[in-house]
N, C-alpha and C positions, 0 to 999 in steps of 0.2 A: 448443569455443567454446559459450557459453551466451547466449541472448537472453531478455530480459524484455520482453514486449509488454503495454502497459496500454491500457485502454479504459474508457469510462464517464463521463468528465468532461463539463463543459458549464456552461451558465448556468441558474441556478435562483433563484427568489425566496426570501427569508428564510422559514424555517419549512418549506421543502421538503426533498426527499430526493434523493439520488443514490447509485448503487452503482458503485464502481470494481472493475475486475477486472485481474488481472495473471497472465499465463501464462508459465511458463518452458519453453524448448525448447532442444534441442541435446544436448550430451554430458553427460547427467545420471546420476550414480550414486545420489545421494540429495540431499535438500534439508533443511537444518536450519531455521534461523529464516527466516521471511518477514515482511516488514513494509512499512509505508507511512510515508514522510516527506513533509513539505511545506515549501515555501519561498515566502514572500510577498516582494513587491518590496522590496529594500533590507534584507532580513532574512536570518538564517542558516537553513540547512536544519535542520529539527528532526523528531524522531521523533513520529509520531502514534499508531501502534499497531504491535505486532508479535505474532507467534504462533509458538510453538515446536512441536517434534515431538509434544509431549504435548497439543497443542491449548490450551495455556495462553496467554491473551492479556494483554498489558500495554498500558495506554493513557496518553496524556498527559492531565493533569488536566482540561484544558478540554474534552475530548471525551468524558469518561466519562459514561455514561448516554445518550449521543446516537449514538455510533459503535460499530459492532460489526465486529470482524475475524474472518474464518473462512477455512478452506482446504479444498480438495479435493485430497487426496493423490494420487488416481488421475490427476487432470488436471494436476498440478503448478501449481495455480492458487490464488491468494489473493484474497480479496474484502474490500472495505471498504464496509459499508453505513453511509451517513451520513444521519441523520435530524435534524430540527429545526435545519437549517443556519442559520448566522448569517453576516452580512457578514464578520466577522473570520475565517471559515474560508476565505475567498478566498485561493488560492495555487496554485502548481503542485505537484501531488502526484506523488511518485516512489515506485515500487516498488523494494524492495531484497530480495535473497535471498542466503543463504549456501548456495551450490550446490557439491556435491562431484562432481567428474568421476571421482574414484577415492577409495579409502579415505584417501588422504593429501593430497589436493589439494582444498581447500574455500575458494576465494576468494569475496569478495562481488561481486555484480553489481547494476547499476542499470538501471532502465528509462529510457525517453526523457522521461518526464514527461507528465502530462495536466493541463490547466488546469481548475480549478474556480472559478467565479465566482458569488458569492451577492449578489444585489441586495437593497437594503433597501426 
């Protein structure tokens, strides 16, 4: 079993910054893609950013230039540095990871979510 534990959400004023962290623990052989999704009230959950084994990051258009995703392979942790936050960034942010418990079993896992609220 694998757990993803997130931290770092909170309330911030527009223009401010927050850093989210997500650490995977449990039966881990390797971790492929790690990423962050967000879900605003009444809306679908959408990809914000993801990072592969090669440290290549992909970003949703609205966060490019403001958010940076990174990972610490040794700590099984992914980070999301969010700068120049806007009220429209308000959402519950979920960590997602493709975690292999063996060479052949690599399911996706979700964290419990962390609230990010940006006031205007």
